[in-house]
N, C-alpha and C positions, 0 to 999 in steps of 0.2 A: 620509503614505502607507502601505497594510499589505501585505503580503506570505503569503498562504497555499498551500499546499501539502497532500495528499490523500497518506495512509501505509494503504496497504493489498493483500494481495495479487491478482492479476489474476484474473476474473471473479468480485469481492466484492462488481462492483457499485457500485464506484468511477465509474463511467459518469454513475451518476445527480448526485451530489453536483458532478462536473462540468460539466452539463449545467446544473446550476439555479445554478453561480455562476458558468458564461457569459450562461444569459437573464440573470443578473441585477448584468451591466453591469462583473462581475471582466473585466481582461484577462487570456488561460488560456494568450498563443504566440501566431507573429503562422500559422502553420498548427497543426488541427486534427487528427485521423482521427476515424471517428465513434464511436469508444470513445471520444471526449474526453481522449485523450492528446496530450501536446503533442509535434510531432515536426520534424523527424526525429532516431530516437532513440541513434546512433551512439554520442553522445560518453558518455551513458547509460551504456551501454553496458556502453563501454570502461571507465568509472570504479568500476560493477559487480563489474570483473573486476579492479581494483586492490584494490579493498577485502577482497577474498574471499583474498586472500593472506594477509593476516595474519589468518583464521579458520580454526580446527586442530578438528579429528571425532575427539572423543575417545573413540569408539568409537559403537557401533548408534544411537542418535538423538538424541545429546547431542555439542552446538560447543561450543567455548571460546573468548568470546567478547572476553574481557577486554583482550585488549591494544588493542583496536578505542578501547577508550577512556581509557588510558593515553599512549600512543606520540602522538608529532606526525601530524598527518595528514600523505601522502603528497603532497608538494608538486603530481605530473602528477593526483595524484587533482582537486585543487582547481580547475585549470586545464580539466580535462575536463566540471566542473561547473559553470564560469564557461561555458564552452563551450554547454555543453549550452542552461542557459540565459542566454545573453548577450540575448534580444530581450525576457526580462522585465525583468529589472534595467532595463535599456536605458528602457523604457516610463513616460511619463508618466503615467500611471494613478492614479488614489488606491488603488485596491482592483487589483492582479497576485497571479499568481497560477499555479501548473502542475500540472499530475494525469499520473502516467505508472506504471502499478504498482512498475515498475523503481524507484523511490526509496524503496521499503518498502526494498531490498536495500541502501541506502547510509542506510540512517536513522541509524546513531550516528554518522555524520561529518557530515550535512546537520544535524542538530542543531548540533553543536560550530559549525559553518558558519554555521548561522544560527540564532542561539540565541533568536531576541527575536520569530520571526515565528509565524504562527496555523498548526498541527499538530490536520491532521482525523484520527486516528484512525478509519478503516472497515473495520466488522468483520460477515464473513459464514459464516452456519452452513458450515464446512466439509466439511460431507455435501453439501450443495446448488453450493460454489466446486469442488468437483474432480468432477465431473459431466462440461465440458467443459475443454478444453482449452486451455494458453497457454503461452509464452512460454517464461516461466520454471518449467515442468512439470517439468524436466531441469537439478537445477540445476550439473549441470557444464559445461552451457555458460556458465556463467557464471562458472566455476574453485571451487565447492562441491563439498568431495567430500559423501558420503554415501556408504551401505550401498546398493550396487544393484541391483536388480529388477524384472522384466522385467513383475511387474503395473502397468500404466501409472498406473489408480486411486491405488495408492501408489509411487507417483511421484512424482502431486498431491498426494497426503496429507503427504508427507516435507516437499515444496516447503512447503506450505499452515504446519506443522508449523516447520518451520523459521524462517522468515518471520514466525511469529507468538511465535516464542523471545528472535529479534534482537530484537524489537523490547520484548521484556518484558525483557529483558538492559540495557537503554538507557536512560538517566539521565532524566527525566523531564520534557520541555520547558517552560518557565516558563507557555505560553499554549498548553494540548492542551485536544481536547474527544475522546470514543470516543460513535462513533456507528453502532449494527445496522444494516447493511443492511435487515432485518427490518424496524425500526420505524420507519425514511423510507418502508417501502409502507405498512405496516397502520396507521400512528400518523403519516401524515402532516404535517396540524399541529400536532401536538405537538413530533413535530421540529425541524421549518422552524425554531419558534419557540425552543426549545435555543438550534441555530444560527446564527441573526439576535444572541438576547441572547451570544454567545462573541465572532462577528463583528463586529458594531455593525452591519449593513448591514442592508435587506430584504430577501429572498432570494424570488426569482419559485416558481410554483409549476407543477411536468414531471407528465407522464400517467404514472402507474404503474402497472406490474401487480401484483396481487395473486398471480398463478398463479407468479410468479415465488419464491416462498417456499415452499419446503417441498417442493422438486420433489425429492427423495432419498424420498422416502415412496414414488413411485410409479415408482421409476427402476429400470432390470434393473443387474445387477451391484452387486459389493461397489461400498459406500460408509461402510462403518463399522470402523475399525479403532483398536484395543484404544490405542496411544499417542496416541489423540485425544481421547481418553476425560477427562483431566483438563481441557482445553482449553475442553472444552464444557459442562464443569459450572463455569468460571471463567465465563463466558459466555451463562450461564443459557440453553443450546440444551440441550433434554428431547428 
C-alpha cells in the first residue's frame, strides 16, 4: 500500500494533480471540495498553528526553522494530523493520498511523521500564484510572524516565499519528486510519464488549460517583487 501527498502553496495548480490522482483510482479522502482538497480542514489548520509556535522571524523576510528539525514533535500536533488523516490512514485501497495546500505549512513534521511516503513537490511561478486570493495569504492567520503590509499582492508573495523557504529548509524525504505546474500543462505527457515512473501507477489524463500559464504577463498591478528573484532563478522562471 502506498501513501501520497502533494506539497505546494495554494493557487499553485495543485488541484490538477489532485484530480489526476483521484481519476487514477487513488483514494484522496472521503470528502473533497472542488479544488480536490481533503475536507474538513479544521484539524489541519490547528496543526499548522501548533507548528508555527516554533518558527522565529529573524527580521525582514528571514525565518529560523531550525527548532522544527531538532525538537520532539508536539504530541498535540500528531493527534491533530492523525485526526485529519483518519479516513485516509484507515482506508484499505492500494493507493491512498491527500491534498490540501496547508500541508505545506506543516511539511517539516509531516516528513518526520511519514518518512517513507511519496511526496510530490508542486511549484508554480509565484507571479501567477499571487494573482488570486487564498486562505494562506495572511500567514498570521496560522500564527506565523512576518513584516506586515497593506499591499495584498506583497502579502501573498511573502506567503509564497515563506512556504518555499520552509520546504527548502526541510531535509528531503526518501521519495520525492519536483513538478512544475507549467510543465504539467505545457508538457503533460512527458510530465505524467515522470510521475508514473515515480508513483509506479498509470495516471489518467485530465483536461489542462494552456492559458493558465503566464497570466502575470497581462495582469494589472504589481506582481514582481525583488525578494522572489532568487527563487525565480532557482526554478528557471524567466
